[in-house]
Legacy VTK file of the C-alpha trace (Angstrom):
# vtk DataFile Version 3.0
C-alpha trace
ASCII
DATASET POLYDATA
POINTS 114 float
94.861 124.860 -10.601
97.067 123.189 -13.439
97.739 126.966 -14.477
99.094 128.567 -11.748
101.326 125.376 -10.209
104.659 124.708 -11.652
103.680 120.901 -11.757
100.392 121.592 -12.930
102.161 123.671 -15.623
104.350 120.676 -16.247
101.435 118.308 -16.299
99.946 121.025 -19.296
102.784 120.624 -21.206
103.134 117.293 -20.920
99.471 116.883 -22.282
98.837 115.902 -25.783
98.033 118.656 -28.200
94.609 117.760 -28.366
94.010 117.133 -24.570
95.866 120.627 -23.780
93.269 122.004 -26.330
90.414 120.526 -24.290
91.632 122.220 -21.347
92.297 125.563 -22.999
88.701 125.755 -24.014
87.004 124.021 -21.377
88.734 125.813 -17.970
88.030 128.708 -16.876
91.383 130.190 -15.940
90.923 132.470 -12.663
93.538 135.105 -11.421
95.027 134.128 -8.142
97.713 136.776 -8.173
98.501 139.793 -10.152
101.272 137.433 -11.564
98.651 134.694 -12.959
98.627 133.832 -16.648
95.484 133.673 -17.476
94.711 134.804 -21.735
95.299 131.784 -23.467
98.225 133.146 -25.511
99.823 133.940 -22.283
99.075 130.010 -21.552
99.905 128.857 -24.730
103.749 130.830 -25.020
104.374 129.330 -21.095
103.448 125.918 -22.252
105.789 125.982 -25.225
108.399 127.084 -23.174
107.838 124.200 -20.583
107.984 121.876 -23.334
110.946 123.356 -25.065
112.626 123.279 -21.663
111.648 120.599 -19.845
110.869 122.781 -16.559
107.926 124.707 -15.579
107.727 127.772 -13.317
105.499 130.060 -11.649
106.828 133.510 -10.132
104.059 134.270 -7.510
101.243 133.250 -9.563
99.880 131.582 -7.278
100.867 132.808 -3.981
102.405 135.835 -3.558
106.298 135.175 -2.309
106.746 132.097 -3.655
108.448 130.748 -6.724
107.978 127.199 -8.032
110.327 125.177 -9.915
108.407 121.736 -11.783
108.809 118.648 -13.696
106.239 116.229 -14.982
107.051 112.551 -14.874
106.669 109.825 -17.699
106.233 106.037 -16.772
106.655 103.493 -19.555
105.519 106.586 -22.038
102.508 107.919 -19.856
102.266 110.776 -18.380
102.494 109.590 -14.548
102.334 113.144 -13.082
104.605 115.896 -11.650
106.552 117.484 -8.805
107.830 120.420 -7.752
109.784 122.519 -5.467
108.213 126.089 -3.831
110.638 128.416 -2.966
110.550 131.760 -1.074
111.382 134.962 -3.624
113.431 136.426 -0.621
115.791 133.235 -1.247
115.124 132.462 -5.381
118.287 133.622 -7.406
119.020 132.294 -10.897
121.756 130.137 -9.263
118.599 128.220 -7.429
116.585 128.117 -10.471
119.234 126.375 -11.777
120.307 123.954 -9.556
116.708 122.935 -8.626
115.820 122.662 -11.746
118.746 120.417 -12.384
117.829 118.073 -9.718
114.157 117.905 -10.756
115.389 116.699 -14.042
117.279 114.176 -12.612
114.576 112.439 -10.305
112.529 112.686 -13.133
114.768 110.601 -15.005
115.426 108.144 -12.132
111.879 107.963 -11.635
111.196 107.153 -15.211
113.596 104.251 -15.342
111.807 102.303 -12.457
LINES 1 115
114 0 1 2 3 4 5 6 7 8 9 10 11 12 13 14 15 16 17 18 19 20 21 22 23 24 25 26 27 28 29 30 31 32 33 34 35 36 37 38 39 40 41 42 43 44 45 46 47 48 49 50 51 52 53 54 55 56 57 58 59 60 61 62 63 64 65 66 67 68 69 70 71 72 73 74 75 76 77 78 79 80 81 82 83 84 85 86 87 88 89 90 91 92 93 94 95 96 97 98 99 100 101 102 103 104 105 106 107 108 109 110 111 112 113
């Protein structure tokens, strides 16, 4: 489900506004853990932050004990998809998050260059 995975959130953030609005209208956002963001307001805020930062994050929203960092990839101006890294919470800290985000950004840039 797009709303609980970092790659999924990256895809949602990369969608045009009208497609994101359709997603909100047409999907049922199930909670998988107590940390899952299911409310429309909560997801809107999360997507706004991802659009600002260019990196998506999940914090035990799908799998307890797993943090995710993800990034969308656009090729020739079109959303091609997204990729992410799942990191055990016991190993996750601000340094790991920042390093992972930077590597994802670099990889996305390489893919986008073709």
